[in-house]
N, C-alpha and C positions, 0 to 999 in steps of 0.2 A: 450606384448598382452593378452587378456581374451581365457580361456579356456573355453569350454561348456558342459554340462553334469549335468544329473539330477542326477547321484549317489553321494551320499553324502560318505565323506570318513571323519575319525576321526582316532585321534593320541590317539593308543594305541598298548598295547604290542601284542596283536594280528595282529594289523595292520603291526607293525613294522616286525613281524614274515614272514609275506606276504611280506614285501619287500623284506627281507633276501631272502627268495626262490624265488621271482622275479628276482632278481640279478644272483643267480646261473642259471638260467633258459633259459635269454634273449641270449646266444648266441643258443641255438638250434633254439629259435623261429625265428631268422631271417635266418636262412639256408635255408626256403622253398623257401625267394624269394631275389636274391642279390642284383636287381638295380629297379630303379623305374623313370618314368618321360624321358624328352628330354632335349634336349641343341636349345634353340630356337637361331638362328643368323640372327641378322638385319644389321650388320655392320662387314667389313672385322676387325677393332679392337677387335671385339670379337674374332675372328677367332686366334689373336694373343693372346689371354688371354687362351683361352680352346681351346686345341687341337682336330682334328676331330677326331671322336670315343670318345671320354671321355664320360665317363656314371655317372650315380648319383649313387654311392654305398650304399647300405645299410648296415651298421655296425651293427645295434640291434635293435629288435626292441621289441612289449611289455608294455613300457612306457604308461601314461595317455597323457601326454602333455608336451613334453620337450620344455627347454628353454636354454637361458644364458651359451652358450657354450665358455670355456675359455681354453685356453692351457698352462700348466705349464710345463718350463721347455724346454731345447733344442730338437734334432732330437730325444733325446730317453725319453723324458718328456710323459706327458699324459694331457687326456682332460678331464674337470670336465663340469658338464651340469646340469641345474636343473630338476624335475619332479615336479611340482610344485603345482598339484592334491596330491602327495604321501608327501608333504612337507618333499622332500628328493632330495641330491645332488648325482650324481652317477660319478664314474669315467670310462674310458675306456683307456687303455694301451696299445702298439702298437702292444702285442702278439695277439691283439685283445679281451682281457679279460673285461667282466664287473665287476664292485664291487661297494659296497654302500661307498661311499665317509661321508655322515653326513647324520642325521635324529634325530632329527628334524634339519628342514636348514633357518625356515622362521617363524612357528609359536611354541611358546614354554610353551602357555597355555593350560589348562587343560580341556576347554569345546569345541564342535564341533565350527569349525569357517569357514564355509564356503567351497566352491569348491576349492578355490584357496589360500591355508595357506601357502605355500614355500615360498624358494629364487625363486625369476628371475632372469634379470640380475646379472652375474659372473666377476671379473674384477679384476687384480691387481692392487695395489698402487705402490708409485715410490719405497718403500723399497719389491715390491717383493710379499707382503702379498695378500693373498686371501680374497677379500671385497664381498657383499653379499646385494642387494637390497633385504629386507625382506618384503613379504605383512604381513602374521599374525601380525609380531611384529612391523611392520610400520617404518621400519628405514633403514637405510645405516649402515652397519657394516663390522667389519675387523675382521679376524680371528688370536689371536696372537700368536707367536713363541710356545706356552706352551698349544697350543690348546684350550682357552679361547676366547669371544667375546667381544669386545668394540665397543661400539654405535660411530658412525661418525656424523650421523646426525639423528633426528627424530620428530624433531619442526623446525616451524617457526613463529617466535615471541611467544611463548609460548604455541600454539597450534598445535595438533599432525598431523602427515603427512598424506596421504591418505595411500598411499600403493606404497614406490619408488618401480619402474618398470624397470628402465635400467640407465646406466653411463657411462660416459667416463671421461678418466685421461689429466688432461692437464699438461705438463712439468713441471711447477711451485709448481704441487701437488694441485691442484684446484681439485674437483670433481665437475660435471655437473651431474645432473640427472633428471627423468622425474617423476613425482609423480600424476598418474593418479587414481582411488578407485579400480579397479580392484580385488583388493587384498579383498577389506569391502565385508564379507558377502552378502549384499544386493547392493552394490557398489555404484551407484550415488545417492541411496535415504535409503542409510544406515544411522540411526541413531547415528551411533557411530562418523562419519564425521566431522568433527570439521572445515577444512578449506573449503571454498563454492565453491574453483575453482580448476584446474588442472594444477600445475605451472610447471615449468622449474627452475629448480633451481642450485647455485652453494654454494659448502660448502670448506672453507680455510684449509688451514693445522692446523689454530688455533680452529677451530671448528665454526666461522661464517658462517650462511645460509642466502644467499640474494637471495631472487625473482628476476630471471631475466625476465621472460615473463607468462604471463598467457593468450594472446591472442589465444593457440591452444589448442581446447577446451579439447581431446585426448591425449595430448603428449605420443608420447612411446617408439621406438629407436631413439637412439642420438648418435653421431658419429662426431669428429672433422676432419677438411682435413690435411694434412701433414704439411700445413705451421702454422696449427690452429687459420689463419684467419677466417675461417669460420665453424658453428656449425650444422650439418644436424639434424634434428628431423622430425622424423616420426608422424604421425597423424591418428589415428586408428579407425578415425570415418566412418560407413559404407555413410554417405551422403556429406562426403569430405575428401576421401582416400586421401591422399597427402603427401608429402614431403616438406618441409620448410628451406631453408639456410638463416641462421642468420650470417652476417656479425660480427665479435667478434673486439671489439675496445681494444685499449691501455690496459684500466684499467679492462678487464674481462670483462666486461657486453657486452650486446648484442644491435647491431643497428635492425633497420626495416626487416624484413625478406621479404623475396621472396619466392613465390611457386617454387618448384624446379621442381616438377613434378607431375600430377595428375592421381590417377591410378581409381578415385570412377566408371568411366565409366565399368570397368572389375570386381566389386564389386559383380554384382548378376549374372556373366558370370563365375567366378573362385573363388575358396576355399579360404579364408582368407581376409588378411587386413596387412597395411603398419605396419611394428612393427620393429625386430630387424634388425641390421645394422652394417659393416663393413666399414674401407676404404682403399684401398690398396696403395702401396707408391708415384706410379704416380698419385694417387687424384682420382681414379675410387670407384664410390660407388656400395657395393653389398649388395642390401638391400630386406631385405623381403618383400612381396607384395602378391596381389591377384594371386594364381597358382605358385607361387614358389619363387626365386631368381630374383630382378630385376639389369641389369648392367648399370650403370649410366659412362659416361665420367663426369670431372668437370663441362662441361659445360651445362649439364644437358641433355645429348643427351642420349636416350636410346639403347645400344649396343647391349642388347642381353637379356635370360633370362634363368635359371636353372629351368627348368618347372620341379616341381615334382607334380602337379597336387593331393598336398594335403594342407592343412593351414601348412602353414611354418612360425614359429616364429624368427629366429633368424641364425646368422652364423659367423665365425671367422677363421681368417688362422692359420693354423699349420705351420710346417717347411714344407720342400721340396713343397711347392707350394699349400699343401692340403687346399682346402677350405669346411671345416667342416659344417654343417648343421644341427640344429632342425626343424624336420619336426614331427608336430601332433605327434604320436605313434612310431617315428623314431627317432633314429641318423644316419645322411649318412654324404657322404663326395664325394668331387669332385676333380679332378687334373687339377689344373690349371698350368700356367706358371708363375705367380707372385711371385718375388723373393721377 
């Protein structure tokens, strides 16, 4: 999703020092407020997923626009997440500490490059390596064992991608990703833009990039159902704020999509738009949208919401049922019964 601000950010030594100072002070920043929002329950199934009394906990605050949460390792692992405007990836450890993991994370140029130059979606490939959707460098990349990056995809038919936003990995190693222009300095009207539409793509382990659909004007978050027969794609268009479910064919291409849920009527009433999502083992979809995280069952029924009252960008599950959420300037989590 896009971050809106009038404050320009530049990649410089001064900015990097500021980021390091921020990382040292984040724990103190969040101590003043420990939770936010509420749990909205629309079905008994929601009660089974999230216990009565569960709260949306604030783990840290003081960021600019958080995105792309990705859990690394087992119960003693850690969470990585992007701060897109700061062109950085931060790390949260189970002892509550915050540290800077990577900067720059999505733009390695030497001039100012808009308000959202950093990495957006973060995910793991089948080898457990960290992969990034990079706004500024306009690519999907992978962090190698020795610390360098390799490009997974940066072009389609010889033309540079807009700014890869989010991705999902299929069990055969194919990476499906969305490509809106939110990372371009002037977004839809940017003269650097080479592809005139926003696509949903697939890149194979051999590096072949295929366009799967361009029918969604502003594709954003993306996730598979547990059986990989359905691909969910969020649409972050204020005039058509919805989620689409695409059947996945045997060859990995997509069939005709159907609207899964429409939240357009909530756009003017609550902050945020459909954005990142995750799917639990039972097939329930946990998707960011206006006002917080929407919880759907596989049929598209809205079971309830984690109402943050803030622009909420993304979520992912960690160990022990914890759902981690990137919420505007916050990193949050809520305890669930998802196994």
